[in-house]
C-alpha positions in Angstrom: 0.0 0.0 0.0 1.1 3.6 -0.7 0.3 6.3 1.7 0.8 9.9 0.7 0.5 13.0 2.9 0.6 16.4 1.3 0.9 19.3 3.8 -0.2 22.5 2.1 -0.1 26.0 3.6 -1.9 29.0 2.1 -2.5 32.5 3.2 -5.7 33.5 5.0 -6.7 35.6 2.0 -6.5 32.6 -0.4 -7.7 29.9 2.1 -11.3 29.8 1.1 -10.5 29.8 -2.7 -8.0 27.1 -2.2 -10.3 24.9 0.0 -13.3 25.3 -2.3 -11.2 24.2 -5.3 -9.6 21.3 -3.4 -12.9 20.0 -2.1 -14.1 19.9 -5.7 -11.2 17.6 -6.6 -11.6 15.0 -3.9 -14.5 12.9 -5.3 -13.0 12.5 -8.8 -9.7 11.5 -7.2 -11.5 9.0 -5.0 -13.0 7.3 -8.0 -9.6 6.6 -9.6 -8.7 2.9 -9.8 -6.8 1.7 -6.7 -7.7 4.6 -4.5 -8.4 3.0 -1.1 -9.0 6.3 0.8 -8.6 10.0 0.4 -9.4 12.6 2.9 -8.6 16.2 3.8 -7.6 17.3 7.3 -7.0 20.7 8.8 -4.3 21.6 11.3 -6.1 22.7 14.4 -3.2 24.9 15.3 -2.9 26.7 12.0 -6.1 27.2 10.0 -4.2 28.0 6.9 -2.6 24.5 6.8 -4.4 21.5 5.2 -3.2 18.0 4.9 -4.4 15.7 2.1 -4.0 12.0 2.9 -4.1 9.4 0.1 -4.0 5.6 0.3 -3.4 3.6 -2.8 -3.5 -0.2 -3.3 -0.3 -0.5 -5.2 2.5 1.6 -6.7 1.1 1.2 -10.3 -2.2 2.7 -9.2 -0.5 5.7 -7.5 1.8 6.2 -10.5 -1.2 6.3 -12.8 -2.8 8.9 -10.5 0.3 11.0 -10.7 0.0 11.1 -14.5 -3.7 11.9 -14.3 -5.6 15.1 -15.2 -6.8 15.2 -11.6 -3.3 15.3 -10.2 -2.2 17.9 -12.7 -5.1 20.1 -11.5 -3.9 19.6 -7.9 -0.4 20.8 -8.9 -1.9 23.9 -10.5 -3.9 24.5 -7.4 -0.7 24.4 -5.4 0.2 27.8 -7.0 -2.1 29.3 -4.3 0.1 28.0 -1.5 2.2 30.4 0.5 5.1 28.0 0.5 6.1 24.7 -1.3 4.0 21.7 -0.2 5.5 19.0 2.0 4.8 15.8 0.2 5.7 12.4 1.8 5.2 9.1 -0.1 5.3 6.0 2.1 5.4 2.4 1.0 3.7 0.4 3.7 4.6 -3.2 4.2 2.6 -3.8 7.4 -0.9 -2.5 8.3 -2.4 -3.3 11.7 -5.0 -1.9 14.1 -5.8 -2.1 17.7 -5.0 -5.8 17.9 -1.4 -4.9 17.3 -1.4 -2.4 20.2 -3.1 -5.0 22.4 -0.5 -7.6 21.5 2.5 -5.3 22.2 1.0 -4.2 25.5 0.0 -7.7 26.5 -3.6 -6.9 26.7 -6.2 -9.6 26.4 -9.8 -8.9 25.4 
């Protein structure tokens, strides 16, 4: 699985324009083959910072997404940012939930 986090900071003057455009892009991106999850978060300590989190099944699906019209639109939208985005692409080999925490802590349910 591929997990991508894009931290994007804009100015307060451009925030609403940026968020409106970004929200309009979310559903088309979610419909791309291999997109497991895609959601937008806001930094509670800085209202001008948004974090886009993407989860993709496999590298090939993510690579196809990078070449898509939707991603090109996202790159154009990033022109509204007040600084370059922080993009982190993570290749995940293990995915677990609360059962892992319980195992490590020796908790039995």
